[in-house]
C-alpha positions in Angstrom: 0.0 0.0 0.0 1.2 3.5 -0.8 0.1 6.5 1.2 1.1 10.2 1.2 3.6 11.2 3.8 1.2 12.9 6.2 -1.1 9.8 6.2 1.8 7.5 6.6 3.1 9.5 9.5 -0.2 9.4 11.3 -0.8 5.7 10.6 2.6 4.6 11.9 2.3 6.7 15.0 -1.2 5.8 16.0 -1.9 2.9 18.3 -4.4 0.0 18.1 -4.7 -0.3 21.9 -4.6 3.3 23.1 -6.6 6.2 21.8 -4.4 9.2 21.0 -5.5 12.8 20.4 -4.8 14.3 17.0 -3.0 17.2 18.7 -0.6 14.7 20.3 -0.1 12.9 17.0 0.6 16.3 15.3 3.3 17.0 17.9 4.9 13.6 17.6 5.0 13.7 13.8 5.9 17.4 13.5 2.8 18.0 11.3 0.7 21.1 11.2 -2.5 20.4 13.3 -4.7 21.1 10.3 -2.6 18.7 8.1 -2.7 16.1 10.8 -6.5 16.4 11.1 -7.0 16.1 7.4 -4.7 13.1 7.2 -6.6 11.4 10.1 -10.0 11.9 8.4 -8.6 10.5 5.1 -7.3 7.4 6.9 -10.7 7.1 8.6 -12.4 7.2 5.2 -10.1 4.5 4.1 -11.2 2.5 7.2 -7.6 2.4 8.6 -8.4 4.5 11.6 -11.4 5.2 13.9 -12.0 8.8 15.2 -13.8 9.4 18.4 -15.0 13.0 19.2 -15.6 14.1 22.8 -17.1 17.5 23.7 -16.0 19.2 26.9 -17.5 22.3 28.5 -15.0 24.7 29.8 -15.4 27.9 31.9 -13.2 31.0 32.3 -13.6 34.1 34.5 -14.0 37.2 32.4 -12.1 40.4 33.3 -15.2 41.7 34.9 -15.6 38.5 36.9 -12.0 38.8 38.2 -12.6 42.5 39.1 -15.7 41.5 41.2 -13.8 38.6 42.7 -11.3 41.1 44.0 -13.6 44.0 44.9 -16.9 42.2 45.6 -20.1 42.0 43.6 -21.7 45.5 43.2 -24.9 44.4 44.9 -23.0 43.1 47.9 -21.0 46.3 48.2 -24.3 48.3 48.0 -25.8 46.1 50.7 -22.8 46.4 53.0 -22.7 50.2 52.6 -26.4 50.4 53.5 -26.0 48.4 56.6 -22.9 50.3 57.7 -24.7 53.6 57.4 -27.7 52.4 59.3 -27.8 49.0 61.0 -31.4 49.4 62.3 -33.2 48.3 59.2 -34.2 51.9 58.5 -34.3 53.6 55.1 -31.3 55.7 54.2 -30.5 58.0 51.2 -29.7 55.9 48.1 -27.3 58.6 46.9 -25.2 58.4 50.1 -25.2 54.6 50.0 -24.0 54.6 46.4 -21.2 57.0 47.3 -20.2 55.0 50.3 -20.1 51.8 48.2 -17.7 53.4 45.8 -19.6 52.2 42.7 -18.7 53.6 39.3 -21.5 54.5 36.8 -21.9 51.1 35.1 -21.8 49.3 38.5 -24.6 51.4 39.9 -27.2 49.9 37.5 -25.8 46.4 38.0 -25.9 46.8 41.8 -29.5 48.1 41.8 -30.8 45.4 39.5 -29.2 42.5 41.4 -30.0 44.1 44.8 -33.7 43.8 44.0 -33.3 40.4 42.3 -31.7 38.8 45.3 -34.2 40.4 47.8 -31.4 42.2 49.6 -33.8 44.9 50.5 -36.0 47.5 49.0 -35.5 50.8 47.2 -38.4 53.4 47.3 -38.5 57.1 46.6 -34.7 57.5 46.6 -34.2 55.6 49.8 -32.8 52.1 50.4 -33.6 49.7 53.1 -31.3 46.7 53.7 -32.8 43.4 54.9 -31.2 42.4 58.1 -31.6 38.7 57.6 -29.1 38.6 54.7 -25.6 37.2 55.0 -23.6 38.6 52.1 -20.8 36.2 52.8 -23.1 33.3 51.7 -24.0 34.9 48.4 -24.2 31.9 46.0 -22.8 33.8 43.0 -19.8 35.3 44.9 -19.1 31.9 46.4 -19.2 30.3 43.0 -16.8 32.9 41.5 -14.3 32.1 44.3 -14.7 28.3 43.8 -14.3 28.5 40.1 -11.2 30.7 40.5 -9.7 28.2 43.0 -9.9 25.5 40.3 -8.0 27.5 37.7 -4.6 29.2 37.6 -5.8 32.8 38.1 -2.3 34.1 37.3 -2.5 32.9 33.7 -4.7 33.6 30.7 -6.0 31.6 27.8 -6.8 27.9 28.0 -4.6 27.4 31.1 -7.1 29.6 33.1 -10.1 27.5 32.1 -11.8 24.9 34.2 -14.0 22.0 33.0 -17.5 21.4 34.1 -16.6 18.3 36.1 -14.3 20.4 38.4 -17.2 22.7 39.4 -19.9 20.0 39.4 -20.8 21.0 43.0 -21.8 24.5 41.9 -25.5 24.8 41.1 -26.2 24.9 37.4 -28.6 27.9 37.8 -25.8 29.9 39.5 -23.3 29.0 36.8 -25.9 30.1 34.2 -26.5 33.4 36.0 -22.8 34.1 36.0 -22.6 33.4 32.3 -25.6 35.7 31.7 -24.0 38.5 33.8 -20.8 38.1 31.6 -18.8 37.2 34.7 -18.1 33.7 33.3 -17.4 32.7 29.7 -18.5 29.2 28.5 -16.5 27.4 25.8 -17.2 24.0 24.1 -14.0 22.1 23.2 -14.0 19.2 20.9 -11.3 16.6 21.3 -10.7 14.0 18.6 -8.8 10.8 19.4 -7.8 8.1 17.0 -6.9 4.4 17.1 -5.9 1.8 14.5 -8.6 -0.5 13.0 -7.9 -4.1 12.2 -7.4 -3.1 8.6 -4.9 -0.4 9.7 -2.9 -3.0 11.7 -3.0 -5.4 8.8 -1.8 -2.6 6.4 1.2 -1.8 8.7 2.1 -5.5 9.0 2.0 -6.0 5.2 4.0 -2.8 4.7 3.1 0.7 3.7 5.2 2.9 1.4 5.4 6.7 1.0 4.2 8.2 -2.2 4.6 11.8 -3.2 1.2 13.2 -4.3 0.3 16.5 -5.9 -2.7 18.3 -4.5 -3.1 20.9 -7.3 -2.2 21.4 -10.9 0.3 24.3 -11.2 1.6 26.2 -14.2 5.0 24.7 -13.5 3.7 21.1 -13.7 2.0 21.9 -17.0 5.0 23.6 -18.6 7.5 20.9 -17.5 5.2 18.1 -18.5 5.6 16.5 -15.1 1.8 16.4 -14.6 1.8 13.3 -16.9 3.6 11.2 -14.3 2.4 12.9 -11.1 0.3 11.1 -8.5 -2.7 13.4 -7.7 -4.3 13.4 -4.3 -8.0 12.5 -4.2 -10.3 15.1 -2.8 -13.0 14.1 -0.3 -15.7 16.8 -0.6 -17.5 15.3 2.5 -14.5 15.6 4.8 -14.8 17.9 7.8 -13.1 21.3 7.3 -12.2 24.1 9.7 -15.1 26.5 10.3 -13.7 29.8 9.1 -15.9 32.8 9.9 -15.1 35.4 7.2 -16.0 39.0 7.6 -19.2 40.3 6.0 -21.0 43.6 5.7 -23.2 44.2 8.8 -26.8 43.5 8.2 -27.8 47.1 9.1 -25.2 48.4 6.6 -26.7 46.1 4.0 -30.2 47.4 4.8 -29.1 51.0 4.8 -27.4 50.5 1.4 -30.6 48.9 0.1 -32.7 51.8 1.4 -30.3 54.3 -0.4 -30.7 52.3 -3.7 -34.5 52.3 -3.4 -34.8 56.0 -2.6 -32.3 57.1 -5.2 -34.3 55.0 -7.7 -37.4 56.9 -6.6 -35.7 60.2 -7.5 -34.4 61.3 -4.1 -31.1 63.0 -3.3 -29.2 62.4 0.0 -28.7 64.9 2.8 -26.0 65.0 5.5 -25.2 67.1 8.5 -23.9 67.3 12.0 -24.7 64.7 14.7 -24.4 67.4 17.4 -26.5 70.5 16.5 -28.2 73.5 18.0 -31.6 72.8 19.6 -32.8 75.5 17.2 -32.4 73.1 14.2 -33.3 70.0 16.1 -36.6 71.2 17.7 -37.3 75.0 17.5 -37.7 75.0 13.7 -40.0 72.0 14.0 -42.4 74.1 16.1 -41.6 72.0 19.2 -42.3 74.1 22.3 -39.3 74.6 24.5 -41.2 73.2 27.5 -42.1 70.0 25.7 -41.1 66.9 27.7 -39.1 65.5 24.8 -36.8 68.6 25.2 -35.9 67.9 28.8 -32.8 66.0 30.0 -35.0 62.9 30.4 -35.2 62.5 26.6 -32.2 64.3 25.1 -28.5 64.2 25.4 -27.3 67.8 26.0 -23.6 68.5 25.5 -21.5 70.7 27.9 -20.0 72.7 25.0 -20.3 76.4 24.0 -23.5 77.3 22.2 -23.7 77.7 18.5 -23.2 81.3 17.3 -23.9 81.2 13.5 -27.7 80.9 13.4 -29.4 82.9 10.7 -30.7 86.0 12.5 -33.8 86.5 10.4 -34.7 82.8 10.7 -34.3 82.9 14.5 -36.7 85.9 14.7 -39.4 84.3 12.5 -39.2 81.0 14.4 -39.5 82.7 17.7 -42.5 84.7 16.4 -44.2 81.4 15.3 -43.6 80.0 18.8 -44.9 83.1 20.6 -47.7 84.3 18.3 -48.3 81.6 15.7 -48.4 82.2 11.9 -51.0 84.2 10.1 -54.0 86.3 11.3 -55.6 83.2 12.8 -52.4 81.8 14.2 -51.9 81.1 17.9 -48.5 80.4 19.5 -47.7 78.3 22.5 -47.9 81.1 25.1 -45.0 79.5 26.8 -41.4 80.7 27.4 -39.0 80.9 24.4 -35.3 81.4 25.2 -32.8 82.1 22.5 -30.0 80.8 24.7 -31.8 77.4 24.9 -32.2 77.4 21.1 -28.5 77.9 20.6 -27.6 75.1 23.1 -26.0 72.0 21.5 -27.3 68.5 21.9 -27.1 65.2 20.1 -29.9 65.1 17.5 -32.9 63.1 18.5 -34.0 62.9 14.9 -32.5 63.7 11.5 -35.3 66.2 10.9 -32.7 68.7 11.9 -31.1 68.0 8.5 -34.5 68.7 6.8 -34.8 72.0 8.5 -31.3 73.0 7.4 -32.1 72.1 3.8 -35.6 73.5 3.6 -34.4 76.8 5.0 -31.8 77.1 2.3 -29.1 77.4 4.9 -27.3 74.2 3.9 -27.2 74.3 0.1 -29.0 77.5 -0.9 -32.5 78.2 -2.1 -34.3 75.8 -4.5 -37.6 75.6 -6.2 -40.1 72.8 -6.0 -40.4 69.9 -6.7 -37.6 68.5 -4.5 -37.0 65.1 -2.9 -34.4 64.5 -0.2 -33.6 61.7 2.3 -30.9 60.6 4.8 -30.1 57.4 6.6 -28.2 58.6 9.6 -27.8 57.9 13.4 -29.9 59.6 16.0 -29.7 59.6 19.8 -32.4 59.4 22.4 -32.5 58.7 26.1 -34.9 55.8 25.8 -35.4 52.7 28.0 -33.7 49.8 26.3 -36.1 47.0 25.2 -36.8 44.8 22.2 -37.6 47.8 20.0 -35.7 50.7 21.5 -32.0 51.6 21.7 -30.2 54.7 22.9 -28.8 55.3 19.4 -30.3 54.0 16.2 -30.6 54.9 12.5 -33.5 56.9 11.1 -34.6 57.0 7.5 -35.5 60.7 7.1 -37.3 61.9 4.0 -39.4 64.7 2.6 -41.0 65.8 -0.7 -41.6 69.5 -1.6 -44.2 70.1 -4.3 -47.5 71.8 -5.0 -50.8 70.3 -4.0 -49.5 67.3 -2.1 -51.9 65.2 0.0 -51.9 62.4 2.5 -52.7 60.0 -0.4 -49.3 61.0 -2.0 -47.6 60.3 1.3 -49.2 56.9 1.8 -48.6 55.9 -1.8 -44.9 56.8 -1.3 -44.7 54.4 1.6 -46.5 51.6 -0.2 -44.0 51.9 -3.1 -41.0 52.1 -0.8 -41.9 49.1 1.4 -42.9 46.9 -1.5 -39.2 47.0 -2.5 -38.5 45.0 0.7 -41.4 42.6 0.2 -43.5 44.3 2.8 -47.0 44.7 1.5 -49.1 45.0 4.7 -48.1 48.4 6.0 -50.8 49.8 8.3 -51.5 53.5 9.1 -52.8 55.0 12.4 -53.7 58.7 12.9 -51.2 60.4 15.3 -50.4 63.8 16.8 -47.1 65.6 16.1 -46.4 69.3 17.0 -44.9 69.8 13.6 -47.2 67.9 11.1 -50.9 67.9 10.5 -52.3 65.5 9.5 -50.0 63.0 11.0 -49.9 59.2 11.1 -47.7 56.3 12.3 -46.8 53.3 10.3 -46.9 49.7 11.4 -45.6 46.5 10.0 -46.3 42.9 11.0 -43.3 40.9 12.3 -42.9 37.8 10.0 -42.3 35.4 13.0 -44.2 36.7 16.0 -47.1 38.3 14.0 -46.8 41.4 16.3 -47.5 44.8 14.8 -44.3 46.9 15.2 -44.2 50.7 14.8 -41.8 51.4 11.9 -42.2 55.1 11.3 -43.9 58.5 11.9 -45.0 60.9 9.2 -47.2 63.7 8.1 -47.6 67.0 6.3 -45.5 69.9 7.7 -47.6 72.5 9.4 -47.7 76.1 8.3 -45.9 77.1 11.6 -42.9 75.0 10.4 -42.9 76.0 6.7 -43.7 79.7 6.9 -40.6 80.7 9.0 -38.4 78.6 6.6 -39.8 80.6 3.6 -41.4 77.5 2.0 -44.6 78.4 0.2 -45.7 75.0 -1.0 -46.6 71.6 0.6 -44.0 69.4 2.2 -44.7 65.8 3.2 -42.1 64.2 5.5 -41.3 61.1 7.5 -38.9 59.4 9.9 -38.7 55.7 9.5 -36.8 53.2 11.7 -34.0 51.4 9.9 -33.5 48.8 12.7 -37.2 47.9 12.7 -37.2 47.6 8.9 -34.3 45.1 9.4 -36.4 43.3 12.0 -39.2 42.8 9.4 -36.8 41.7 6.6 -34.6 39.4 8.6 -37.0 38.1 11.3 -34.9 39.4 14.2 -37.2 39.5 17.2 -35.1 41.9 19.4 -33.5 45.1 18.1 -30.5 44.3 20.4 -29.7 41.2 18.3 -28.8 43.6 15.4 -26.2 45.8 17.1 -25.0 46.7 20.6 -23.2 44.8 23.3 -25.8 42.0 23.3 -25.8 41.5 19.5 -26.3 37.9 18.4 -23.1 37.2 16.3 -24.4 33.9 15.0 -27.6 35.7 13.8 -25.6 38.4 12.2 -23.3 35.9 10.3 -26.3 34.3 8.7 -28.9 37.1 8.4 -29.8 38.3 4.9 -31.7 41.3 3.6 -34.7 40.2 1.8 -36.2 42.2 -1.0 
C-alpha cells in the first residue's frame, strides 16, 4: 500500500490499543495540526483509523468577573454600605449609600438590579432599606466565583485559566448560568478528537506501507514541464470535515441601509447629510416643538456641555421665535410658553434627523431651491430611551421629505407603499397620530414575520404652516422618519433590536442574516 507522507506518519504513530489525540499525533509527527487532522480523516475514510469525538464544556472568568472577585459584587457592596450607614433596618438615602459603596457608573445599575433580584432589601422614593436577615458572605454567586477561580490558575490567561464542568460539578447549574448571563463567566465548548488503528490499519502496517509523493493541485510549473503526466494526484473528499472559518461580512444594518439608499435614489431622491451634534434650534425649534415639551428635557435628550452655536441665521431665529410666541397668520396662535434664544443655541445630540430637513428646507445648507424637490438621509440619532426589544439609545433613522405643489396624505401613503414593497412588505398599516410639527400625521406599522406582532416602523405627516412659513417655504411638504433597525427586523426576522447591534448582538444571527427584497 502507498500513502502520502502525512497519512503514513499518522498511521505509523497511532496505536491500536490506546486512543491518541490528533493534537498529540501532530506533535509527535511534526505535522501542522490542520494537516494532521486532514490526514486522520482521510485514513478514517479508508477504514484504517477510527476517530472518536468528545465535547468538553470549559469555563473561564472574564475580566469583569476577576474584578468582582477582587472587589466584591456590586450588589454586595451596596448592601454592606447600606448596613454600615444604618444598621437598624431603617431607610437611608440611596445617593449616600452609592457614594459610600464606591460604585462607578456602570456598576450602579448592576448593583441596583441585582440588589432587587436577590431580595437584599427595597428601594423606594430615593431611599434604600437593607434586609437584616441577609448574610452577604453566603451569596451563591460570589461563592461560585471564588470556587471556580480556585480550580483555575488565576495568574494565567487563555486555556490554562479554564476549568472544565466536572471540576465545578458541586456549583448549582442555575448559579453558573446566572454568572454566564452576567458576563462574569465565559463558557466554551471544546471538541477533542482521538484516533486508534482499526484491524485493517494494523494489517496494512504488517503488510508494509510505502510513502508516495502526491500532488494536491495542478500548477503552471507542472504543465510547462510536462511532469503532470507522471504525477500522482491526491484524491479530494468533498465530504471531509473542514475548519469552520468565519469570514468578515458587511453588517446586516449596513446592507439594509445601502438597500434603502438604492431604493430612494431610484425613486428620485437626493441624499442629505449634516452634524450629529447640533443646535436645539435646528433639532426642535424649527419644528415648532415648544421649549417646555417633555421631549426637550434632559430625560429624553443628550445635552452637551459645550459652548452654544453662534452662527444661526438672525432672520430665521426671529421668524421661528415669532411662530412659537404668536403663531403664523392672522388666525395663528402660538404656544404662550417661554421661548429662550440661549436654549435654542444650546447644543445636543440630535434626537431625529429632521434637523437636516430644517437646514435644507431653510436654504441654509445648500441654498434656495424651487419645487419639486425630494431629499432623504439614513443617519444615526440619539435618544435617552429605555432599552427594550424595539428601543436603543442610538439608532438609525430614514429621514425623507418631498416638496411640491398640492401634495396630500394620499401621496404620502402611496410613497410608503411603493417604498416598502421594494422590501417585500405589502401589509403596511397606518394610524392617525399627533405631532407638534405635522398635520395631519400618522404612524406606520408592519407585521413581524415570525411573531405576527405589529411593530411601529415610522412616523410621518404634512409639515404645518408654523414649520414651513418661517423657513420661507410656500408649497406643501410631506415628511417622515422611519426606523432602519425595525425595517431590518421585518426583513430578517430578528425578534429583538438588540440582536442587530450593541453589546448584546447575536453574532451567529448576524453571520447568517440576509436582507430580503
